[in-house]
C-alpha positions in Angstrom: -3.0 14.9 12.3 -2.3 11.4 10.9 1.1 10.1 9.7 0.4 10.3 6.0 2.8 12.0 3.7 -0.1 12.3 1.3 -2.1 14.8 3.3 -2.7 17.9 1.1 -1.0 16.1 -1.9 -3.5 15.6 -4.7 -1.3 13.8 -7.3 -2.7 10.5 -8.7 -1.8 7.4 -6.7 -0.5 4.3 -8.5 -1.0 1.3 -6.2 1.0 -1.9 -6.3 -0.3 -5.4 -5.6 0.7 -5.4 -2.0 -1.4 -2.2 -1.4 -4.4 -3.8 -3.1 -4.0 -6.9 -0.9 -3.8 -4.7 2.2 -6.9 -2.7 1.2 -8.8 -5.9 0.5 -7.7 -7.4 3.8 -8.8 -4.3 5.7 -12.4 -5.1 4.9 -13.0 -1.4 4.2 -11.4 -1.0 0.8 -14.4 0.8 -0.8 -14.9 3.0 2.2 -11.2 4.0 2.2 -11.1 4.7 -1.5 -14.3 6.8 -1.4 -12.6 9.0 1.1 -9.3 9.4 -0.7 -9.4 12.7 -2.7 -6.7 11.5 -5.2 -7.3 9.6 -8.4 -6.2 6.0 -7.6 -4.8 3.9 -10.5 -3.5 0.3 -11.0 -1.5 -1.0 -13.9 -2.9 -4.0 -15.7 0.3 -5.9 -14.9 -0.7 -5.8 -11.2 -4.1 -7.1 -12.0 -2.6 -10.0 -13.8 -0.2 -10.6 -10.9 -3.1 -10.8 -8.5 -4.8 -13.4 -10.6 -2.0 -15.8 -9.9 -1.0 -14.8 -6.3 -1.4 -17.3 -3.5 -0.7 -14.8 -0.7 -4.2 -15.0 0.7 -7.4 -17.0 0.7 -9.3 -14.1 -0.8 -9.7 -13.6 -4.5 -7.9 -10.3 -4.6 -8.2 -10.0 -8.4 -12.0 -10.3 -8.2 -12.2 -7.8 -5.3 -10.0 -5.4 -7.3 -12.3 -5.9 -10.3 -15.2 -4.9 -8.2 -13.4 -1.7 -7.1 -12.6 -0.9 -10.7 -16.3 -1.5 -11.7 -17.4 0.9 -8.9 -15.1 3.5 -10.3 -12.9 3.6 -7.1 -9.8 2.5 -9.0 -9.0 3.0 -12.6 -6.9 0.5 -14.6 -4.2 1.7 -16.9 -2.2 -0.3 -19.5 1.5 -0.9 -19.3 1.3 -0.7 -23.1 0.5 3.0 -22.9 3.8 3.9 -21.4 6.2 5.6 -23.8 9.4 5.4 -21.9 11.6 2.4 -21.1 11.7 2.6 -17.3 9.8 -0.7 -17.0 12.3 -2.7 -18.9 15.1 -1.1 -16.9 13.5 -2.3 -13.7 12.9 -5.9 -14.7 16.1 -6.6 -16.7 19.5 -6.9 -15.2 21.1 -8.0 -12.0 18.7 -9.5 -9.5 19.8 -7.1 -6.8 18.6 -4.2 -8.8 15.5 -5.5 -10.5 11.9 -5.9 -9.4 9.0 -8.1 -10.2 6.7 -7.0 -13.0 4.0 -5.5 -10.8 6.3 -3.3 -8.8 8.3 -2.3 -11.9 5.1 -1.3 -13.7 3.8 0.7 -10.7 7.0 2.7 -10.4 7.4 3.2 -14.2 3.8 4.4 -14.5 4.1 6.7 -11.5 7.3 8.2 -12.8 6.0 8.8 -16.3 2.7 10.2 -15.1 4.1 12.4 -12.4 2.1 10.4 -9.9 2.8 8.8 -6.5 4.1 5.2 -6.4 2.3 3.5 -3.5 4.5 0.4 -2.7 5.4 -1.4 0.5 8.5 -3.5 -0.4 11.8 -2.3 1.0 13.8 -3.3 -2.1 11.4 -1.3 -4.4 11.7 1.7 -2.1 15.5 1.5 -2.1 15.6 1.3 -5.9 13.3 4.3 -6.1 15.5 6.3 -3.8 18.6 5.5 -5.9 17.2 5.8 -9.5 14.0 8.0 -9.3 15.0 10.7 -6.8 12.2 13.0 -7.9 9.5 10.3 -7.6 7.1 10.6 -4.6 6.9 7.2 -2.9 4.3 6.3 -0.3 3.0 3.1 1.5 -0.3 1.6 2.4 -0.1 3.3 5.8 0.2 6.7 4.0 -3.0 5.8 2.1 -5.0 4.5 5.1 -3.5 7.1 7.4 -4.9 10.1 5.4 -6.7 12.5 7.7 -9.8 12.4 5.4 -9.8 8.6 5.6 -9.6 8.6 9.4 -12.5 11.2 9.6 -14.6 9.2 7.1 -14.2 5.9 8.8 -14.4 7.1 12.4 -12.1 5.9 15.2 -13.5 2.4 15.6 -13.6 1.3 11.9 -10.3 3.0 11.2 -8.6 1.1 13.9 -10.3 -2.2 12.9 -9.4 -1.7 9.2 -5.7 -1.2 10.1 -5.7 -4.2 12.4 -7.2 -6.4 9.7 -4.7 -5.2 7.1 -1.9 -6.1 9.5 -3.3 -9.5 10.4 -4.8 -10.7 7.1 -2.7 -8.7 4.7 0.6 -8.8 6.6 0.9 -5.1 5.9 4.4 -3.7 6.3 4.8 -0.7 8.6 7.8 1.7 8.3 9.6 2.6 11.5 8.3 6.2 11.4 4.7 4.9 11.4 5.0 2.3 14.2 4.0 4.5 17.1 1.0 5.8 15.2 -0.1 2.3 14.3 0.3 1.0 17.9 -1.5 4.0 19.3 -4.4 3.5 16.8 -5.0 -0.2 17.3 -3.9 -0.5 20.9 -1.1 -2.6 22.5 -3.2 -5.7 23.0 -3.9 -6.0 19.2 -0.4 -4.8 18.3 1.1 -7.8 20.2 -0.9 -10.1 17.9 0.4 -8.7 14.6 3.2 -10.8 13.1 3.9 -8.3 10.4 5.0 -5.7 13.0 8.6 -5.8 14.0 9.5 -8.1 16.8 10.6 -5.3 19.1 7.3 -3.5 18.7 5.4 -6.7 19.5 7.7 -7.4 22.5 7.2 -3.9 23.8 3.4 -4.2 23.5 3.5 -7.6 25.2 5.6 -6.1 28.0 3.2 -3.2 28.4 0.3 -5.7 28.7 2.0 -7.5 31.5 2.5 -4.3 33.3 
């Protein structure tokens, strides 16, 4: 049984830019999404954000467009939202506001009764405080689905997570650390700068015996 909080939960998934970046970085985005039983959506604000991002050498907007063209992700418009949660998330004090992509993802998920798939700590904190009924997940919850693990097989599954960590700088929550290290192995875990320092140090120590 994998670490995903999404196992047996078939609500639509609204993915943020960081999740799209991680999926692209994994090298297995299409394979992962084909295995996911949930509808996967992205808000057009996130697509626009990816067109201007400099976080990677990949063209993440073009890769996302390909996934949309293949029917693996559906794009929805921020203009279709009827409530004002988006404005409430982008306006106000900096400590309690988010960038447009995260705000759109959360607002859309809340209005549609979907799952907000986001990785940033601040966004998760705001969700816990202001949207207590909203189900929030992370990239690991998506990639860690049992059906994804089965579809990809052990080797490709581990390779996809490792690439997302190295090339996407994927965040890993504390409760997922042991699973990630167990999947990719301590040698590769020691190479991942996006893992917490203590996890990398523990992996390095284990390698030295």
